[in-house]
C-alpha positions as CSV (number, residue, x, y, z in Angstrom):
1,M,23.3,-27.6,21.7
2,S,21.1,-25.0,20.2
3,R,21.5,-24.0,16.6
4,P,22.4,-20.4,15.9
5,A,19.4,-18.3,14.8
6,R,19.2,-17.7,11.1
7,P,19.5,-14.0,10.1
8,A,16.2,-12.5,9.1
9,L,15.6,-12.0,5.4
10,A,16.4,-8.4,4.5
11,L,14.0,-7.0,1.9
12,P,15.4,-4.7,-0.8
13,P,14.8,-1.0,0.1
14,W,12.3,-0.5,-2.7
15,L,10.2,-3.4,-1.6
16,A,10.5,-2.6,2.1
17,H,9.2,0.9,1.4
18,T,6.2,-0.5,-0.5
19,L,5.2,-2.5,2.6
20,R,5.7,0.3,5.1
21,A,2.7,2.3,6.4
22,Q,2.4,5.3,8.7
23,R,1.0,4.8,12.2
24,G,-0.8,7.1,14.6
25,P,-4.3,7.8,16.1
26,V,-7.3,8.0,13.8
27,P,-7.8,11.6,12.8
28,W,-11.5,11.6,13.7
29,S,-12.0,15.3,12.9
30,A,-10.7,14.8,9.3
31,V,-12.9,11.7,9.0
32,V,-16.0,13.7,9.9
33,R,-15.0,16.4,7.4
34,G,-14.5,13.8,4.7
35,A,-17.9,12.3,5.3
36,L,-19.5,15.8,5.1
37,A,-17.7,16.9,2.0
38,A,-18.1,15.0,-1.3
39,G,-21.3,13.0,-0.4
40,P,-23.5,15.9,0.6
41,L,-22.3,18.0,-2.3
42,L,-23.3,15.3,-4.7
43,L,-26.6,14.8,-3.0
44,V,-27.5,18.4,-3.3
45,A,-26.5,18.5,-7.0
46,V,-28.5,15.3,-7.8
47,L,-31.6,16.7,-6.1
48,A,-31.2,20.0,-8.0
49,G,-30.9,18.1,-11.3
50,R,-27.3,19.1,-11.9
51,A,-25.5,15.8,-11.3
52,S,-22.6,16.7,-13.6
53,L,-21.7,19.8,-11.5
54,G,-22.0,17.7,-8.4
55,V,-19.4,15.3,-9.8
56,V,-17.0,18.2,-10.4
57,A,-17.5,19.6,-6.9
58,A,-17.1,16.1,-5.4
59,I,-13.8,15.6,-7.3
60,A,-12.5,19.0,-5.9
61,A,-13.6,18.0,-2.4
62,M,-11.8,14.6,-2.8
63,L,-8.5,16.2,-3.9
64,A,-8.8,18.8,-1.1
65,G,-9.4,16.0,1.3
66,I,-6.1,14.3,0.3
67,N,-4.3,17.6,1.2
68,D,-6.2,18.0,4.4
69,R,-3.4,17.2,6.9
70,P,-3.0,18.0,10.6
71,G,-2.1,21.5,11.3
72,S,-3.5,24.9,12.1
73,R,-6.6,26.4,10.5
74,R,-4.6,29.3,9.1
75,V,-2.2,26.9,7.4
76,S,-5.1,24.9,5.9
77,V,-6.2,28.0,4.0
78,H,-2.8,28.0,2.2
79,R,-2.6,24.2,2.0
80,L,-6.1,23.7,0.5
81,G,-6.8,27.0,-1.1
82,L,-3.8,27.4,-3.5
83,P,-4.1,23.9,-5.0
84,A,-7.8,24.4,-5.4
85,L,-7.2,27.7,-7.3
86,A,-4.6,26.0,-9.5
87,G,-7.1,23.2,-10.2
88,A,-9.9,25.6,-11.2
89,V,-7.5,27.3,-13.6
90,G,-6.5,23.9,-15.0
91,L,-10.1,22.8,-15.4
92,F,-11.0,26.0,-17.2
93,A,-8.0,25.9,-19.5
94,G,-8.5,22.2,-20.2
95,T,-12.1,22.7,-21.1
96,M,-11.3,25.5,-23.5
97,A,-8.5,23.5,-25.1
98,G,-10.6,20.4,-25.4
99,D,-13.4,22.2,-27.1
100,R,-11.2,24.1,-29.6
101,L,-8.0,22.0,-30.3
102,G,-7.3,18.8,-32.1
103,A,-5.5,15.8,-30.7
104,V,-1.9,17.0,-31.6
105,P,-2.2,20.7,-30.4
106,L,-4.0,19.5,-27.3
107,T,-1.2,17.0,-26.5
108,L,1.4,19.7,-27.0
109,L,-0.5,22.1,-24.7
110,L,-0.8,19.4,-22.0
111,T,2.9,18.7,-22.3
112,G,3.8,22.3,-21.8
113,L,1.6,22.5,-18.7
114,G,3.4,19.4,-17.4
115,L,6.8,21.1,-17.8
116,F,5.5,24.2,-16.0
117,A,3.8,22.3,-13.2
118,G,6.7,20.0,-12.7
119,G,9.2,22.8,-12.4
120,T,7.2,24.8,-9.9
121,S,6.5,21.7,-7.8
122,A,10.2,21.8,-6.7
123,V,9.4,25.0,-4.7
124,G,7.7,23.0,-1.9
125,P,4.8,20.7,-0.8
126,V,2.1,23.2,-1.4
127,A,3.4,24.1,-4.9
128,S,3.7,20.4,-5.6
129,A,0.0,19.9,-4.6
130,A,-1.0,22.9,-6.8
131,G,0.9,21.5,-9.8
132,T,-0.8,18.1,-9.4
133,Q,-4.2,19.6,-9.3
134,L,-3.4,21.9,-12.2
135,L,-2.5,18.9,-14.4
136,V,-5.3,16.5,-13.1
137,A,-8.0,19.2,-13.6
138,S,-6.7,20.2,-17.0
139,A,-6.9,16.5,-18.2
140,I,-10.4,16.2,-16.7
141,G,-11.5,19.5,-18.3
142,A,-10.2,18.4,-21.7
143,G,-11.7,14.9,-21.7
144,M,-14.7,14.6,-19.4
145,P,-17.9,15.0,-21.4
146,L,-20.0,17.5,-19.4
147,P,-22.7,19.9,-20.7
148,E,-21.5,22.9,-18.7
149,S,-19.2,25.6,-19.9
150,G,-15.6,26.0,-18.7
151,W,-16.3,28.8,-16.3
152,L,-19.2,27.0,-14.7
153,R,-17.1,23.9,-14.2
154,A,-14.4,26.0,-12.6
155,L,-16.9,27.6,-10.2
156,A,-18.2,24.2,-9.2
157,Y,-14.7,23.0,-8.6
158,L,-13.9,26.0,-6.4
159,G,-17.2,25.5,-4.6
160,G,-16.3,21.9,-3.8
161,A,-12.9,22.8,-2.4
162,A,-14.3,25.8,-0.5
163,W,-16.9,23.6,1.1
164,L,-14.2,21.3,2.6
165,L,-12.1,24.3,3.6
166,G,-15.1,25.9,5.3
167,L,-15.6,22.7,7.3
168,R,-12.0,22.8,8.3
169,L,-12.3,26.3,9.5
170,A,-15.7,26.0,11.3
171,L,-15.7,22.6,13.0
172,P,-13.8,22.3,16.3
173,T,-11.5,19.3,16.8
174,P,-11.7,16.9,19.7
175,G,-10.1,18.3,22.9
176,S,-10.0,21.9,21.5
177,L,-12.4,23.4,24.1
178,V,-9.6,24.2,26.6
179,G,-9.2,27.7,25.0
180,D,-10.0,29.5,21.8
181,F,-10.7,26.5,19.4
182,R,-9.5,28.6,16.4
183,F,-6.0,28.0,17.5
184,D,-6.1,24.3,18.6
185,G,-3.7,23.3,15.8
186,E,-1.2,25.9,16.9
187,R,-1.6,24.9,20.5
188,D,-0.9,21.2,19.7
189,A,2.0,22.1,17.5
190,V,3.7,24.2,20.2
191,A,3.0,21.6,22.9
192,D,4.6,18.9,20.7
193,V,7.8,21.0,20.6
194,Y,8.2,20.9,24.4
195,D,7.4,17.2,24.4
196,A,10.1,16.7,21.8
197,V,12.6,18.6,23.9
198,A,11.8,16.4,26.8
199,D,12.2,13.3,24.7
200,L,15.6,14.5,23.5
201,L,16.8,15.2,27.1
202,D,15.7,11.6,28.1
203,A,17.7,10.2,25.2
204,V,21.0,12.1,25.8
205,G,23.9,9.7,26.0
206,T,21.9,6.9,24.3
207,R,21.7,5.6,20.7
208,H,18.3,7.2,20.3
209,A,19.6,10.7,20.6
210,T,20.0,11.3,16.9
211,A,16.5,10.1,16.1
212,R,15.0,12.3,18.9
213,R,16.9,15.3,17.6
214,V,15.4,14.7,14.2
215,A,12.0,14.5,15.8
216,L,12.6,17.8,17.6
217,T,13.4,19.4,14.2
218,A,10.2,18.1,12.7
219,A,8.2,19.4,15.7
220,L,9.8,22.9,15.4
221,D,9.2,22.9,11.6
222,H,5.5,22.0,12.2
223,A,5.0,24.6,14.9
224,Q,6.7,27.3,12.8
225,D,4.5,26.5,9.9
226,A,1.4,26.5,12.1
227,L,2.1,30.0,13.5
228,T,3.3,31.6,10.3
229,G,0.3,30.9,8.0
230,P,-1.5,33.5,6.0
231,R,-3.2,36.3,8.0
232,L,-5.2,39.4,7.3
233,R,-3.1,41.4,9.7
234,R,0.7,41.5,9.8
235,Y,1.0,40.5,13.4
236,A,-1.0,38.4,15.9
237,S,-4.2,40.3,16.8
238,S,-5.6,38.2,19.7
239,S,-4.2,37.6,23.2
240,T,-4.4,33.8,22.7
241,E,-2.3,34.0,19.5
242,R,0.2,36.3,21.1
243,R,0.5,33.9,24.0
244,L,1.2,31.0,21.7
245,H,3.8,33.1,19.9
246,A,5.5,33.7,23.3
247,Q,5.4,30.0,24.2
248,Y,6.9,29.0,20.8
249,A,9.7,31.6,21.2
250,A,10.4,30.3,24.7
251,A,11.0,26.8,23.3
252,L,13.8,27.8,21.0
253,P,16.5,28.3,23.7
254,L,15.3,25.0,25.3
255,A,15.8,23.2,22.0
256,E,19.2,24.8,21.6
257,A,20.4,23.7,25.0
258,A,18.9,20.2,24.6
259,T,20.7,19.8,21.2
260,A,24.0,20.9,22.8
261,L,23.6,18.3,25.6
262,A,22.8,15.6,23.0
263,W,25.9,16.6,21.0
264,A,28.1,16.4,24.1
265,G,26.7,12.9,24.8
266,E,26.9,13.1,28.6
267,A,23.9,11.8,30.5
268,V,21.8,14.5,32.2
269,P,19.8,14.2,35.5
270,A,16.4,12.5,35.0
271,R,14.6,15.6,36.3
272,A,15.9,17.7,33.4
273,S,13.0,16.6,31.2
274,E,10.3,17.3,33.8
275,G,10.3,21.0,33.1
276,P,9.6,20.8,29.4
277,R,6.9,18.2,30.0
278,R,5.2,20.5,32.4
279,L,5.4,23.3,29.9
280,A,3.9,21.0,27.2
281,A,1.0,20.2,29.6
282,A,0.5,23.9,30.3
283,V,0.3,24.7,26.6
284,R,-2.3,21.9,26.0
285,G,-4.4,22.7,29.0
286,N,-4.0,26.5,28.6
287,T,-2.9,26.7,32.2
288,H,0.0,28.2,34.2
289,T,3.2,26.2,34.5
290,G,3.5,26.0,38.2
291,P,6.9,25.3,39.8
292,L,9.5,24.0,37.4
293,P,12.3,21.7,38.6
294,A,15.8,23.3,38.0
295,P,18.4,21.0,36.6
296,S,22.1,20.9,37.6
297,R,24.2,23.9,36.5
298,S,27.5,22.0,36.3
299,A,28.0,22.5,32.6
300,P,27.4,25.3,30.1
301,A,24.6,23.5,28.3
302,L,22.9,22.6,31.7
303,R,23.1,26.3,32.7
304,A,21.6,27.3,29.4
305,L,18.8,24.7,30.0
306,D,18.1,26.2,33.4
307,D,18.1,29.7,32.1
308,A,15.8,28.7,29.3
309,L,13.4,27.2,31.7
310,L,13.3,30.4,33.8
311,H,12.7,32.4,30.7
312,A,9.9,30.1,29.6
313,A,8.2,30.4,33.0
314,E,8.3,34.2,32.7
315,A,7.0,34.1,29.1
316,F,4.2,31.7,30.0
317,D,3.1,34.0,32.9
318,R,3.3,37.2,30.9
319,G,2.1,35.8,27.6
320,R,3.7,38.6,25.5
321,G,4.2,37.4,22.0
322,N,7.4,37.8,20.1
323,R,6.7,39.2,16.7
324,D,9.7,37.5,15.2
325,L,9.0,33.8,14.6
326,H,12.5,33.3,13.2
327,T,11.5,32.6,9.7
328,R,12.3,34.5,6.5
329,R,10.2,34.7,3.4
330,R,11.7,33.1,0.3
331,T,12.8,35.8,-2.2
332,A,12.1,35.7,-5.9
333,A,15.7,34.6,-6.4
334,D,15.2,31.6,-4.1
335,L,12.0,30.6,-5.9
336,A,13.7,30.9,-9.3
337,R,16.7,28.8,-8.0
338,S,14.2,26.1,-7.0
339,V,12.3,26.1,-10.3
340,F,15.2,26.4,-12.7
341,G,17.8,24.5,-10.6
342,A,18.8,20.9,-11.1
343,G,15.9,19.5,-9.2
344,G,13.2,21.7,-10.9
345,R,14.6,21.0,-14.4
346,E,14.8,17.2,-13.9
347,Y,11.4,16.9,-12.3
348,G,9.8,19.3,-14.9
349,L,11.1,17.2,-17.8
350,R,9.9,14.0,-16.3
351,V,6.4,15.3,-15.5
352,A,6.2,16.8,-19.0
353,L,7.3,13.5,-20.7
354,C,4.9,11.4,-18.6
355,F,2.0,13.7,-18.9
356,G,2.5,14.4,-22.6
357,A,3.2,10.7,-23.5
358,S,0.2,9.5,-21.6
359,A,-2.0,12.2,-23.2
360,A,-0.8,11.3,-26.6
361,I,-1.4,7.5,-26.1
362,A,-4.8,8.2,-24.6
363,Q,-5.8,10.4,-27.5
364,A,-4.6,7.7,-30.0
365,L,-6.6,5.0,-28.3
366,H,-9.6,7.2,-27.9
367,H,-9.8,8.2,-31.5
368,T,-9.3,4.6,-32.7
369,Q,-12.4,3.6,-30.6
370,W,-10.4,1.4,-28.2
371,Y,-12.5,2.8,-25.4
372,G,-15.8,1.8,-27.0
373,Q,-18.5,4.0,-25.7
374,H,-16.6,5.3,-22.7
375,E,-15.5,8.9,-22.9
376,H,-12.8,8.9,-20.2
377,W,-9.4,9.0,-22.0
378,Y,-8.4,11.6,-19.4
379,W,-7.9,8.8,-16.8
380,L,-4.6,7.8,-18.3
381,P,-2.8,11.2,-18.0
382,A,-4.4,12.0,-14.7
383,T,-3.1,8.7,-13.3
384,A,0.4,9.4,-14.7
385,V,0.4,12.7,-12.8
386,F,0.0,10.9,-9.4
387,L,2.5,8.2,-10.3
388,V,5.3,10.6,-11.3
389,K,5.1,12.6,-8.0
390,P,8.1,11.8,-5.8
391,D,6.2,13.1,-2.8
392,L,4.3,9.8,-2.6
393,G,7.4,7.6,-2.4
394,P,10.0,5.9,-4.6
395,L,9.1,5.1,-8.2
396,A,8.9,1.3,-7.8
397,S,6.9,1.7,-4.6
398,R,4.4,4.1,-6.2
399,V,3.9,1.9,-9.2
400,L,3.3,-1.3,-7.2
401,C,1.0,0.5,-4.7
402,R,-0.9,2.2,-7.5
403,A,-1.4,-1.1,-9.4
404,A,-2.5,-3.1,-6.3
405,G,-4.7,-0.4,-5.0
406,T,-6.5,0.1,-8.3
407,V,-7.2,-3.6,-8.7
408,L,-8.5,-3.8,-5.2
409,G,-10.6,-0.6,-5.5
410,A,-12.1,-1.7,-8.9
411,L,-13.1,-5.1,-7.6
412,L,-14.6,-3.6,-4.5
413,F,-16.6,-1.1,-6.6
414,A,-17.8,-3.8,-8.9
415,G,-19.2,-5.6,-5.9
416,F,-20.9,-2.5,-4.5
417,A,-22.3,-1.5,-7.9
418,A,-24.0,-4.8,-8.2
419,V,-26.0,-4.5,-5.0
420,L,-26.4,-0.8,-4.2
421,P,-29.5,1.1,-5.2
422,R,-29.0,4.1,-7.5
423,P,-28.4,6.9,-7.0
424,E,-28.9,7.0,-3.2
425,G,-26.6,3.9,-2.6
426,L,-23.9,5.4,-4.8
427,I,-24.1,8.8,-3.0
428,A,-23.7,7.0,0.4
429,L,-20.7,5.2,-1.1
430,V,-19.1,8.5,-2.0
431,A,-19.6,9.8,1.5
432,L,-18.1,6.7,3.0
433,S,-15.1,6.9,0.7
434,G,-14.6,10.6,1.6
435,A,-14.6,9.6,5.3
436,L,-11.9,6.9,4.7
437,I,-9.5,9.1,2.8
438,P,-7.8,10.7,5.9
439,V,-7.1,7.2,7.2
440,A,-6.1,5.7,3.9
441,T,-3.5,8.4,3.3
442,R,-1.2,6.4,5.6
443,H,-0.4,4.0,2.7
444,F,-0.5,4.8,-1.0
445,A,-2.1,1.5,-2.0
446,A,-4.9,2.0,0.5
447,Q,-5.4,5.6,-0.6
448,T,-5.5,4.5,-4.2
449,A,-8.1,1.8,-3.5
450,V,-10.4,4.4,-1.7
451,V,-9.9,7.0,-4.5
452,T,-10.6,4.4,-7.1
453,V,-13.9,3.4,-5.5
454,L,-14.8,7.1,-5.2
455,V,-13.9,8.0,-8.8
456,L,-15.8,5.0,-10.3
457,T,-18.8,5.9,-8.2
458,L,-18.8,9.5,-9.5
459,V,-18.5,8.3,-13.1
460,M,-21.6,6.1,-12.6
461,V,-23.5,8.9,-10.9
462,G,-22.6,11.1,-13.9
463,G,-24.5,8.7,-16.2
464,E,-21.8,6.3,-17.5
465,P,-21.8,2.5,-17.1
466,Q,-19.6,0.5,-14.7
467,A,-16.0,0.9,-15.9
468,S,-13.8,-1.1,-13.5
469,V,-12.1,-3.1,-16.2
470,S,-11.1,0.0,-18.1
471,R,-9.8,1.6,-15.0
472,I,-7.5,-1.3,-14.2
473,G,-6.2,-1.4,-17.8
474,E,-5.4,2.3,-18.0
475,T,-3.7,2.3,-14.6
476,L,-1.4,-0.6,-15.6
477,L,-0.6,1.3,-18.8
478,A,0.2,4.5,-16.9
479,C,2.4,2.5,-14.6
480,A,4.4,1.2,-17.6
481,I,4.7,4.7,-19.0
482,V,6.0,6.2,-15.8
483,L,8.5,3.3,-15.2
484,V,9.9,3.8,-18.7
485,V,10.2,7.6,-18.4
486,G,11.5,7.4,-14.9
487,H,14.6,5.4,-16.1
488,L,15.3,7.5,-19.2
489,P,18.5,9.5,-19.1
490,M,18.1,13.2,-18.7
491,P,20.3,16.2,-19.5
492,G,22.8,16.9,-16.6
493,Q,23.4,14.8,-13.6
494,R,20.8,12.3,-12.2
495,G,19.4,12.8,-8.8
496,G,18.8,16.5,-9.3
497,G,16.2,16.7,-6.5
498,V,18.6,15.3,-3.9
499,R,21.5,17.4,-5.1
500,S,19.6,20.7,-5.0
501,R,18.4,20.0,-1.4
502,L,21.9,19.0,-0.4
503,A,23.2,22.3,-1.8
504,R,20.5,24.2,0.0
505,A,21.3,22.4,3.3
506,D,25.1,23.1,2.7
507,R,24.5,26.8,2.2
508,A,22.3,27.0,5.3
509,A,24.7,25.1,7.5
510,H,27.7,27.2,6.5
511,A,25.7,30.5,6.9
512,Y,24.8,29.4,10.5
513,L,28.4,28.4,11.3
514,A,29.7,31.7,9.9
515,H,27.3,33.7,12.0
516,V,28.3,31.9,15.2
517,L,32.0,32.3,14.5
518,R,31.5,36.0,13.7
519,E,29.6,36.2,17.0
520,S,32.5,34.6,18.8
521,E,34.9,37.2,17.4
522,A,32.6,40.1,18.2
523,T,32.1,38.8,21.8
524,S,35.8,38.5,22.3
525,A,36.3,42.0,21.0
526,R,33.7,43.4,23.4
527,R,35.2,41.6,26.3
528,E,38.6,43.1,25.6
529,A,37.1,46.6,25.2
530,D,34.9,46.4,28.3
531,A,36.0,46.8,31.9
532,P,37.5,43.7,33.5
533,R,35.0,41.2,34.6
534,L,35.1,38.0,36.7
535,P,36.4,34.9,34.9
536,Y,33.2,33.0,35.5
537,Q,30.9,35.9,34.6
538,P,29.1,35.1,31.3
539,N,29.1,37.6,28.4
540,P,25.7,37.0,26.7
541,P,25.2,38.0,23.1
542,R,23.0,40.8,22.1
543,T,19.4,40.1,21.6
544,D,19.3,40.9,17.9
545,S,22.3,38.7,17.3
546,R,20.6,35.8,19.1
547,A,17.4,36.3,17.0
548,V,19.5,36.1,13.8
549,R,21.2,33.0,15.1
550,W,17.9,31.3,15.8
551,T,16.6,32.2,12.4
552,L,19.7,30.7,10.7
553,R,19.6,27.7,13.0
554,R,15.9,27.0,12.0
555,E,16.7,27.4,8.3
556,A,19.7,25.0,8.6
557,Y,17.7,22.3,10.4
558,R,14.7,22.7,8.1
559,A,16.9,22.4,5.0
560,L,18.6,19.3,6.5
561,A,15.3,17.7,7.2
562,E,14.2,18.2,3.6
563,A,17.5,16.8,2.4
564,R,17.2,13.8,4.7
565,T,13.7,13.1,3.4
566,A,14.7,13.4,-0.3
567,N,17.7,11.2,0.2
568,A,15.7,8.5,2.0
569,L,13.2,8.4,-0.9
570,A,16.1,8.2,-3.5
571,A,17.8,5.5,-1.5
572,A,14.6,3.3,-1.7
573,E,14.5,3.5,-5.5
574,L,15.5,0.6,-7.7
575,P,19.3,0.1,-7.9
576,A,19.5,1.7,-11.4
577,L,18.2,5.0,-9.9
578,A,19.5,4.7,-6.3
579,R,23.1,4.5,-7.4
580,H,23.0,8.1,-8.7
581,T,22.7,9.4,-5.1
582,E,25.0,7.0,-3.3
583,G,26.9,8.7,-0.5
584,A,24.3,11.5,0.0
585,D,23.2,10.0,3.3
586,E,26.8,10.3,4.6
587,I,26.9,14.0,3.6
588,V,23.5,14.7,5.3
589,A,24.8,13.0,8.5
590,T,28.0,15.0,8.5
591,L,26.1,18.2,7.9
592,E,23.8,17.4,10.8
593,Q,26.8,16.8,13.0
594,L,28.2,20.2,11.9
595,V,25.0,22.0,12.7
596,D,24.8,20.2,16.1
597,A,28.4,21.2,16.8
598,T,27.7,24.8,15.8
599,T,24.7,24.8,18.2
600,A,26.9,23.5,21.0
601,C,29.4,26.2,20.2
602,A,26.7,28.9,20.4
603,V,25.6,27.6,23.8
604,H,29.1,27.6,25.1
605,L,29.7,31.0,23.6
606,D,26.7,32.4,25.5
607,D,28.1,31.0,28.7
608,S,31.8,31.8,28.5
609,G,32.1,34.4,25.8
610,R,34.7,32.5,23.7
611,L,35.2,29.1,22.1
612,T,37.7,26.6,23.3
613,P,40.4,25.0,21.1
614,W,38.4,21.7,21.5
615,H,35.4,23.2,19.9
616,T,37.3,24.8,17.0
617,D,39.2,21.5,16.4
618,R,36.0,19.6,16.2
619,L,34.6,22.1,13.7
620,T,37.7,21.9,11.6
621,E,37.5,18.1,11.6
622,L,33.9,18.1,10.5
623,L,34.5,20.6,7.7
624,A,37.4,18.4,6.4
625,E,35.2,15.3,6.7
626,L,32.4,17.0,4.8
627,G,34.7,18.0,2.0
628,E,36.0,14.4,1.7
629,K,32.6,12.8,1.6
630,R,31.3,15.4,-0.9
631,D,34.3,14.7,-3.2
632,R,33.9,10.9,-2.8
633,A,30.2,11.0,-3.7
634,G,30.7,13.4,-6.6
635,L,28.1,15.8,-5.2
636,H,29.6,19.1,-6.0
637,G,26.6,21.3,-5.5
638,P,26.9,25.1,-4.9
639,R,28.9,25.7,-1.8
640,G,27.8,27.8,1.2
641,P,29.6,30.9,2.4
642,A,33.2,30.1,3.0
643,T,33.9,29.6,6.7
644,T,37.5,30.6,6.1
645,D,36.3,34.2,6.1
646,V,36.0,33.8,9.8
647,P,39.0,32.1,11.4
648,L,38.4,29.1,13.6
649,A,40.2,30.5,16.6
650,G,39.5,30.0,20.3
């Protein structure tokens, strides 16, 4: 008789997150850009006799390389350029302050910068990267002993980041020669949307449907960002870009129909996913779609899928772009709500405390000659900035990965420094480290190890002795500071970042639902006013109403994705922190069900012109369930528009 298998040992969430790494193909184009960025810049500066400026430019290229993620070229201008500008401003301000202020005024100034950068980081990922570079560069400017003036340092910093950005814009990526290589990022993003639709259709009626719907949301968000980056002209100016806009717009009704089918949970014919996959191949190959298989038309969602496929085939052939990408610019009020809301206030205070405390301790140790002859007290506050960023994972995970990565990187550099010739060997090591950064970003410990090697190499090229031991000691001290500040009580409720994102998702979901219900009432009124029509004849909504609906739907799903990500990070914190957001995952799940149900109602409304009692009963149940879970979790964020303004009537 065989013994029952022992249950696998379940790791606590904070430790499981520490051991988790991202997977995927090697981004060879980013690896090439990394190899051509910091190393060549440093080589040119050394040959010109301006090694110190080369160090500054290489630091800027390194930080830009960390932000160099997959996406379109247009988005990279925004993603790399804005943080670089913030870093140049921080470097200039830090240099001026370091030359003119004493230890106490300088510490107060850095603390104020931390409060500002932390609050603005709540706006979004690009703002967070800009805040990070602002603080890191200000610490470097205040503490790094360089002979150049502040404005020259800032120019060198901008030059280093601009060099990597220029490589990003000029170099084609592998497989991008099927069309205009300038839009290879947009092409891949749009094709991924069609693949995600096909994956969701394959998963309808299975336990994987929810995960596939989340993946579809991520693909749509990525494509929307890729197509809506900064531009010189207001609208798409080339035929290739207009064609991509048309292909993206054609994917929205397909995604809507697939979501409605997944919500119903009834299996669909296997050939239903063949059409979206052929569309994805047509986008990637820049070819025509050819014949598309038509699914069964036995249900409203299947009829909507069939109609969407026909519309996509027409859009692919004509290639006429839709100017409306179903996104709205965030207003000044939205930005202010993010900065001064619960999430912005809490994060701003923590960043200010960590940055200010680390700067104060570093100043005290520096002036008491604890550093000996090494003039790099700025390492401590700069390290604390990266540790306090929630973008990089839960607090315990960040601290463990940072400590392990720094120790490994310092030991590796000590070995390299003992055998490599100077300066040519060190410059080659900088180029190698830059090439490894895009791969190392999959895990924070690996990224820390590579960055540690690169930074210690730059310090030695700049004329200072080997400083591996000091780097390890300051990193461990920064870890201790961030751990203490991270567990300090703050004014207001804890978990402000999760609460603010939940409130935003709640508002977006209710706005989407209210629009669909108003659309139902308007359609019913038009049906009664129009001439009699056959019972099976659909009464489609007006085009402008559908465009508004898709915009609200995109905003709702994007807000839900942000809330899901923030909650997953909060749930992986140590128990003392994770308990403040208990129950948030249930609220996110219920909001997702509500938005999915609203999408199914919209598809049914397009087909029949009115909602059935079964649809309205399900919406009522979900709203009641949402209220109960919100009350039970104590997450009473700002509420969305009251759905009672539009009666839930069939």
